[in-house]
N, C-alpha and C positions, 0 to 999 in steps of 0.2 A: 378210470372215471374220475373226473373231480370229486372233492369233497363237497357235501353238503353247503347249498349257498356261496357258493364259489360266485356266480353269476352274480350276484348282488353285491360280493366284496369289489367284482371286476367295475361294475358300474362306478361303484362309488369312488375307487381308486381312479381310475380314469381321470371322472368327474373334475376330483381334486385337481389333477395336474396338472388339464387342460384350461384350469382356471390360470396359469402362470405361463409366462414366456419358456419357450426350450430353453434359451442359455440360462434361465435358473434353478437348473438342475444339474445336478453331478451324477453320472451314469457310472457305476462299477462293473465290472464283468468278470466274474471270479471260478474258479474250477479246483475240484480235486480228484485227482485219477489215482485210485490206490486198488495194485492189484499182488495176490500173494500166492505162493505154489507152496502147498501141503501134502505131508505124510501125516494120515487119519491112522490110529489104532485104536477101533474101538475094543471094549473088554466082553462082549456078547456078540463075538461073530457068527455064532451055529443060530442066533435067533433073530439077527438084525442083517446087517452088511458087513464083509470082510474090508482087510485094511485096504487103503489106496491112496494113490499119490495125484495130484489134482492141481487144478488152477480154483482160485475161490477171488471172486471180488470182495473188496477190502471197507464197502460204501462209497462209493464212487460219487462226485455230485457235481454240477456244475448249477450256477445261479447268476441272477444279477440283483444289484440293487441300484433306486432313483431316489436322492434325499436333495431336501429344498431347505433351505432356512429362511423362513422369513424374520427374525430378527436374529441378533448376535446371542439369546437366550432362549429363543423357538426354534423347532425343526421338525420336519415331515419324515419321513423314511418309509419305501416301499419294497418290500424284499420278496424275490419268487425264485424257488431251488428245487431242482426236481433230482432224483436220484437214478445212478446208471449202474445197470449190473453188465461189468464188461465180460464176465464169461459168461452167460447165457445171453447178451446183445439185446438186454430188452431196457427199456424205462421203468425200473422195479427196485425197489429195495431190497438189498442184498438179503437182509434177514425176514422183513415182513414185504413176501414177495406182490402182494396186493395193495401196497402201497405205491403210490406214482409221483405224489408230490411230495417233498419234504420241507416246504417253510413256504406260507404265502400271506404275510401280513402287510398292516400299513399300522404304522406307529408313529405317534405324536411325541417329543422331548421338551423338555422346559423345565424353569428355574420350579416347581413340583412337582416332579417324576418324569414320567414317562406311560405311556398309555394304546396297548397295541390291543390290534381287531385279527381275527382269522385264523391260521395255524402256523402257529409256534413252536419253539421250546417251551416245557412247562419250567415255572418257578420252582417246585420242588428237586425235578429233578438238575437245575442249575446249581441249587444250595446243596442238595442232600446227598445225590449221587454221583453229580460229575467229577468230586475231590477226588475219588479213586478211579475213572474212568480216562485211565489218559493211555493207553496202548493203542499204538494204530492199526491193527489188526482187525480181524474181523470178530476174533473172540474176545471182546471186550465189551463194557457196561452191562453184563449179566447177571451181577452181582447186586440189583436193586430190584426192587418189587414194583416199583412208580412207573407211569409210560416219559414217553422219550420229549415228543410231539402230540398234539391236539387238536383237532379240527374245530371251528366253529367256537374261538373262545377269544374271552376279553382279560387283559392282563394286565394288573397296575402295580408301577416298581418305583417307591417313594426317593426322593431323594436322601443323599446320608447323610446324619446327623452324629456328630463324634462318633465316625466309626460305625455308623447303627444303619440297616439300612430292612424293611420291610416289603413285601410283597402280598398282594391280593388276586386271586386269578378262578376265574369261572368257565366251562365249560360245556358245552352243550352236546359231548362227544361222551357220551359216560357205558359205552356197550350197550348190553342189555335192559340197563337199570333205567328208572324211570328216574325223574327230576337231574339237574347238572351237577357235574364234578366241581368240586369248589377244593384251592388248595390255598395254605397261606403259611409265609416264612419270614425270619426274623433272621438277620445275621449281624455278626460284629467283629471289625477287622480292624486292629492297629498294622504296624510296621511289617511285623511277620506270621500273625498268628492272624486266623479265619475261625470263628466258631458260628454254629447255625444249628435252627430246626424249623421244623417244619409238621405240617397234617394235610395232608391229601384224603379226603372226605368224599370217597365214590357212594355212597349211600347206600341204595335200593333195599331189599327189603331183609337185605341181611347187614344194614348197616356198616358196611366195609368202609375202616377207615387205614388208613400209614400212618403210623408217626416215625417221625425220624431224624437225626442229630449225625452234624459232621462237624470233624475236627481240621485242621490242614495246618503246616508250619511250614514255611519257607526260610531256609538261614543258608547262605552261603550257596554252594553246590549241593544244598540237600533239598529236597521237599519231601514231608511227611503229610501223610493224610490217615481218617479212619471215619468209617462212617457206620451208623445202626439203623435197623428199621425194622416194626415190628405192628403185626397187624392186631388191629382189635373191630371185633367182628360176632355177631351172631352164631358163627360157625363153628361148630365144634369138631374134634376128630384132629384127621390129619388131610394136606393138600392145599389146594389154594385159597390165601384169604382166613385160613381157619386161623381161631383165635390164639395170640400167643407166638405165631408161627414169626421168626424173624431171621434175620439176617447183619453179618458182622462182616465188615471190609479193613484189610489193612494196605496202606499202599506208602511206598518208597522209592524215592526217583533221586540218581545222582546224576550229575552234571558236570563231564569233562570234557576242554574243547567244544569239538562238533559233536561230541556220542552221550547219550544218556542209558544209564542202567536201571532198569524198573523191575519191581518183584510184589506181587500181590499175593497175600493171604486171605483166603473169605470161607465162610461156612453160610450156605444158604439152605435152610428148611426148605425140604421136599424139590429141591429144584437146584442140584447139582454136588449140596450138601459140601463136604470139604472141596475147596479150587484151589489149587496153585499156578500162577503163573509169573514168568518171567521171560524177560527181554531187554534186546541191544537195540536201541534207536541210533541211525549215524545221519548226521544232514552232510549228503554228498556234496552238493551247491548250494547255491541261495533257492532253488526248487527242488530240488530232488533229495527225498528221503529214501531209505534202505532200513528194513528192520527184520530181525531175526526173534522171533520167538520159541516157547517153550510154554502149551496150554494143559490140565491135568484136570479133569473132575470130577468125584469119586463117582457121582450118578450122573446117569445121562442127561445132561440140559442143551447144551449148544451144539454137542457133536452131531453129525447129521449126516447123510449120504452126500455125495460128491454132488455139486450143484446145487442141492437141496436145502433147504433151512428144517429146521428140525419140526416146524408143525406140517411140512411137506414130504417130510421123508418116507421111506416107504417101511412098514410095519414097526413105525416108532412108537413106543412102548417109555412113559415118564419113569418107570420103575426098572428099567434096564440101568445097568452097570457102569454107564461112564466109559472112560478111555484118557485117550492122550494124543495130543499133536505137536509136530514139529514143523515150522516155516516159516518161507525165506519171501519178504515182498518190498516192493518199491511203492512210493506215492510220489505223485507228479501233481502241485501246485500252482497255479497259474489266477 
């Protein structure tokens, strides 16, 4: 089912682009098909599921972009992208299997910055979580508390002034909480270093806020990054969004020729705890990447039954004792 108000957005987008001749548009079709073969060894075999070898989709997607330049400075972009779960043969996200649209947005860009409306990536993810989210497999991106993409959103990103850029974001997609979800980020970038800070305000009765910091450095063949997030809320004790719960990640990547070596060390309170992730990615040709990875988590967070997600795996218990994964995958981009 399409996300709320999609029909209203569709009418707005179509009306905008019908106002211009067809030859005024640039249309780009794209996709990324990603498949991995994995051997999974959970620690809690008697209570949940046993070792298995299987295929798993690694966030395949296809989409298109339609862009139009009003002037040399002002432009508009419409983007639509859907997830494809190759293993389960469905249009659904490999992890959140109730998600059937990844991106559906209209964006205007100009000298004053960019403004987007619809379903899009969140600025808190882009600035705080993404710096360590570089692995091509299914087991990536789980050391952050924030959401990757949200529906019914409005996002403004400023131009860059002396290396400084900021974003302001609001979304009606706020789970079961009353009020909008709001995010604010600021970043500074020079030739090698990027520093960022962000606030992800979920509000609600528990006044949930995620505070985040990120730093990354690119020098020669090296890319180094570290991120930190912490919940500030009225929830005491342990569990998701409890006050003071935090996550810390460090990531390193070394590139030589067509090869990338990657390693991540992280600690995520109440969701995986200590996490170790290492990988090797090879650019086989212009469109094909091969990847080989080892993933291990101290407590159960991402590891799940074959073809399932953690949220739908049989007998899943967040307090389970984790496990490890060895995988080989292929990614084809077009």
